[in-house]
C-alpha angles and dihedrals in degrees: 000000000000092000091052091051091050091049089056091062099202090194147321113263128190115203116200115192132137089214109080091199090065090052090051091052097050103034100065093043094051091044090054088053091057101264124132106230133199124179134202130178105215143035100253092053089047092056092047092047092049093050094047102035103034096212120202092230139006125215103203130191116212107210107063132139122261094004123028125212094261091059092045091053092046092054092045092053092047092056114080089213093060104021094100096051109109115236123206113192117220112191144146088228108104104171117123091237090057091053093045091052090050092056093043093058092050109277118149098202142006128219120189122219131267087051136187113239092222090055092050091050092049094050092046091050090047093053094044090050089052090050092049091050091047090051091049089049092049091047092048090047089051090050090049091049089051090048089050090051092048092045091049089052090049091048091049090050091048090048090050090050090047091050090049090050092047090050090049092048091048091051092046090049091054094046093049098041096048097065091035089057089058093046095052094039096053093046086057091050093047091051087064091066106110091198094063115109124236093258094053092047089052090050090052090050090053092048091050093047091047090049090052088050090051090050091052091050090051090051091049093052090049089049092058091093089053090052092050090048090054095239098112107107137191117269102199117193136155116255144155107268092191091054090050091052091046090054092049093049091050090048095053099034094084092049090049093049091048089058093040091246128150111233118192133172120205122193123181115234093241094059106111115241096213117048139164119230138098102308095186095054092045091051092050091050092051093044092051094049096042091045091053091046092055092043094054100037118089136214113312096014129125138231127196137186115201121190119194141161107252098185145332128230127196113241124227110256091248091060096051112100130194098256096049113115091217143001091254138096114219127219101212121195125211118193123186111193128180140175093226137127095297130215127270116245091238091058097050094076093063097030095110096046117113117267092004117134131185121239089261090052092051091050090050088054088208133119136025101259090245102098098087092039091056091042093055094046092048091049090052091049088053090055099259145096136232129225134186136207121183141165121193113254091003106071149266137259124202115190126182135166133207134189114246137173117226112233140166136261090253088070092061117091113210114187118226109257112229137147129218109237102166150337125278115248125261096044131123120261099257116219113215125188117204113200119187134130089218110085094205092055092049091049090050092055092046094050091044097050107030097062089053091058105266122133106232134191129181137224127181099202142017094261092058089043094058091048093050091045091054094050102033105030099211120207093225137013126208101205130194109210101210114060138136124252092023123006125222096260093057091044094054091046091054093046092050090048092052096047115106124221090241093049125094108259113242115232109233120192119183121226108204131180093188127094105188114026098048112050125181094252092055092047093050091044090055090060105269119136095215143337139230123200121229131270092047136182114241091235090062091057093049091047092051092051090048090051097049102030102028092239115175118210140200109231136204114210115230127208117248133190116258117263093241097049109148125217141223101274128163110293099244090056095061117089120232089242089067092059093037094060093048097043089051088063093055127090111268090232092058092047090050092052091051091048091051093049091050091047090052091047088236104154096174092054091046090053091050091050092050092047090061092068098040096106098039099038107022096159093057092041092053092049092049091047088055089054091050091047088055092048091245101148086138090062092048090050092052093047096048091044090055090049092052094055 
């Protein structure tokens, strides 16, 4: 048993006492308890033994020749090698002053002779336990410090990766937006041509709308980092849900027809037309899901979007506002269902992960693998969830819900559509400098501004811009920020430095295609008065020049669709009141003819009758054509009969 205890070695103890008898008393007892003991009889030997042996604890007598215990302890504490060794004084001195001095020179405890062995053992064990805990604390602290260092390295690496990603995204943003600016800009210019036919104008409108959609998708991809960082919020606004669905159906109808697919939208009658939520995010979700459905559905298949009210929830009185149509919040469900290739069960689990594509998606070699990731995150931001059902070779169904507040048409702001066609008389000839390294973008500005009456010059870099500014003194500069030779920031700094206090200050507005690297604060700090992001609408440019230069324009008013324009939904989703109002505007003779054709179950005649009003009453004609497509002559007969009463 004794040998086992010794083998444990509970600690190394140095005993310092000038009386050998005391050493003989303590040494065997401590050894039996598992301690490794060494004894010395004077202070100098004690210091040498402590420096060479590094004991875990020292038992130190005070009264010794040549060097007393106080001096020994003082020297031990002054030496970095021995300063941390705990010292317990053992002395026959029992005055308070002796004990105080012992603690002042660095002792951790004081035992008075004659001592009890049990007391000595208890105090030794107590001090060694404290030392072990201190060592554990030091070791743990060292580990924590190392973890902090490693974590800091990891954070620095992550920050470097994030910066690299941000730089990549900024560059990609610039590269994508620059050509898109020319595409959208020139479609706006071409739409001004009065010799273009209705069909070509409609084609331009589709190109422009598709370009705007592409721009929104680019923005959404760039916003993915904001979503992941949790800084993407909810932009709730009132809008016409039916009009949004109408736009989406028109957008995807051509694609569907190209692939010989049937595309149908179904909206339950109790779905409110005017709602309040984040329109942009809802549109992106539907575009992503409908786009995937068309992509993975083959010739002869079908795609449907069904919109229903899933539930209603009463709002607290404080949340009800004056323009709400009810005191309820609706949970609206959107389900996109197709008869396409389907998704394997093993792929569904990771379907919403970023950059993950199904086998069908990889074969299609199309897309970034971000669409469904963004869709899910947007749905969650809008207070809903998304679910999927799919069977290989039979089709897929994506269903999500969002929380919306029903509202009224008065909540929807529709800007007046007008086009600048010239400058009012009695104004200066405004000199405008267009600076951009991209020739197409410069040409766009020239063709957009010169026909209106502005005098325009071009520069392809900052160096040329400063030279032209000095000789020509333009009223306003449209300035690209990223250019070779001299970028826009340096150009504006040089222009501002050269301006004289008595000189008219040139208005400088930055045109930027970037979303991350050039923030508004940095642009303004460089000396610009404002900034416009590419691609831009021509009206924004004209508005900015009016704001800063006081330019007055001549406008041409443009027609716009009414806010409450209804769409071509599935027949059983349209209320009778919709048909009643439109049929009441039609000649009674025409209504009677349609009623007779329906009563005789003569579909061909009914189609001919409806075709007569296509140009003058397209909304009613489209709705009636939907009824005929669904073989609902009975419905047409009931509606026309009610209108004839």
